[in-house]
C-alpha positions in Angstrom: 113.0 111.1 85.9 109.6 112.8 86.2 108.0 113.0 89.5 104.3 112.2 90.0 102.1 115.2 90.8 99.9 114.8 93.9 96.3 113.9 93.2 93.6 116.6 93.4 91.3 116.2 96.4 88.4 114.8 94.2 90.8 112.4 92.4 92.1 111.2 95.8 88.6 110.7 97.1 87.7 108.7 93.9 90.8 106.6 94.3 90.2 105.9 97.9 86.5 105.0 97.2 87.6 102.6 94.4 90.0 100.9 96.7 87.4 100.5 99.5 84.9 99.1 97.1 87.4 96.8 95.4 88.4 95.2 98.7 84.7 94.5 99.5 84.0 93.3 95.9 87.0 91.0 95.6 86.3 89.6 99.1 82.6 89.1 98.3 82.6 88.1 94.6 86.2 86.9 94.0 88.6 87.9 91.3 86.1 87.7 88.4 84.0 90.6 89.6 83.7 93.1 86.8 85.6 96.3 87.0 82.5 98.0 85.7 80.6 96.8 88.8 83.4 98.1 91.0 83.3 101.5 89.3 79.5 101.7 89.5 79.4 100.8 93.2 82.1 103.4 93.9 80.0 106.0 92.1 82.6 106.7 89.3 82.8 105.9 85.6 84.9 103.1 84.2 87.3 105.7 82.7 88.1 107.0 86.2 88.8 103.5 87.4 91.2 102.8 84.5 92.9 106.2 85.0 93.9 105.1 88.5 94.3 101.4 87.9 95.0 100.5 84.2 94.6 96.7 84.8 92.6 94.4 87.1 95.9 93.3 88.6 96.9 96.9 89.4 93.6 97.3 91.2 93.9 94.1 93.2 97.5 95.0 94.2 96.6 98.5 95.2 93.6 97.4 97.2 95.7 94.9 99.2 98.6 97.3 99.7 96.1 100.0 100.8 94.7 97.7 103.5 98.2 96.9 104.7 99.2 100.6 104.8 96.0 101.5 106.7 96.9 99.0 109.3 100.6 99.9 109.6 100.0 103.7 109.4 97.5 103.5 112.3 100.3 102.9 114.8 101.2 106.6 115.2 97.5 107.6 115.9 97.0 104.8 118.4 100.1 105.7 120.3 99.1 109.4 120.3 95.6 108.6 121.5 96.1 105.9 124.2 98.7 104.3 126.4 101.1 102.0 124.6 99.7 98.7 126.0 96.2 99.7 124.9 97.5 100.9 121.6 99.1 97.5 121.0 95.9 95.6 122.0 93.8 97.8 119.7 96.2 97.2 116.9 95.9 93.4 117.5 92.2 93.7 116.8 92.9 95.7 113.6 95.5 93.0 112.6 92.8 90.3 112.8 90.5 92.5 110.7 93.3 92.9 108.1 93.9 89.1 108.0 90.2 88.5 107.5 90.2 91.0 104.6 93.3 89.3 103.2 91.7 85.9 103.4 88.5 87.3 101.8 90.6 88.6 98.9 92.5 85.3 98.7 91.3 84.3 95.2 91.9 87.7 93.8 95.4 87.8 95.4 96.2 84.3 94.0 95.1 85.5 90.5 97.5 88.5 90.9 100.4 86.2 91.9 99.6 83.9 89.0 99.9 86.9 86.6 103.4 87.6 88.0 102.6 90.1 90.7 103.8 90.0 94.3 101.5 91.9 96.6 103.3 90.6 99.7 106.8 91.7 98.8 106.9 94.3 101.6 104.2 93.0 103.9 106.3 91.3 106.5 108.8 94.2 106.8 106.0 96.7 107.2 104.1 94.6 109.8 107.3 93.9 111.8 108.1 97.6 111.8 104.7 98.5 113.1 104.9 95.8 115.9 108.4 97.0 116.7 107.2 100.6 117.2 104.4 99.4 119.5 106.6 97.2 121.5 109.3 99.8 121.9 106.7 102.4 123.1 105.3 99.9 125.6 108.8 99.0 126.9 109.8 102.7 127.2 106.7 103.3 129.2 107.5 100.4 131.5 104.4 98.5 130.5 105.8 95.8 128.2 108.7 93.4 128.4 112.0 94.4 126.7 113.0 90.8 125.6 110.4 90.3 122.9 111.2 89.7 119.2 108.7 91.6 117.1 108.6 88.8 114.5 107.6 86.3 117.2 104.7 88.6 118.3 103.7 88.9 114.6 103.6 85.1 114.2 101.5 84.9 117.4 99.0 87.4 116.0 98.9 85.5 112.7 98.3 82.2 114.5 95.4 83.6 116.5 94.0 85.0 113.3 94.3 81.7 111.4 93.0 79.6 114.3 89.9 81.8 114.8 89.0 82.5 111.1 85.4 83.6 110.7 83.1 86.1 112.4 81.6 83.4 114.6 85.0 83.0 116.3 85.8 86.7 116.8 85.0 86.6 120.5 87.5 83.7 120.9 90.1 85.7 118.9 89.7 88.5 121.4 90.2 86.2 124.3 93.4 84.7 122.7 94.7 88.1 122.0 94.1 89.1 125.6 96.2 86.0 126.7 99.0 87.0 124.3 98.9 90.6 125.6 99.2 89.3 129.2 102.4 87.5 128.1 103.8 90.7 126.7 103.2 92.7 129.8 106.0 93.5 132.2 105.5 91.5 135.4 105.9 93.6 138.5 
């Protein structure tokens, strides 16, 4: 079995830029946005786009999974840079942003699923692992309760996100996340 060679720095930048633009374009214009328009907005040729993503479905899948990875991979940096309770609260805001992006890409994701893809195959496991890490760090620091199921917390975040969809309700989402955070804190 051949192993994939790591991308050159310029190829990595092009790929990352294509994914960033694709999320924005699919959220704004839906699944029928032209790949040529995405390549142009990313500042690359269509051949570069197809080298990284041979099909529209591959681009949609990679764009969604990249957003998920960015969210989940941020846990380590947050825990390094701030106390665990603040890291969790900051991650909650990022989760709401992720859900907003996911909703924005809804038509594109549905088109991907209709073509036989499953962009969500690992989402729940990755999100639960991220929440688990944050909860364990908070419990170890004596800041968060130890009797919390990560999946329950994830459902709570999701509920807040769904109930407060739209930028005009972002302030309310923050207040609800603060309430949820208060319920997670260790009472002294």
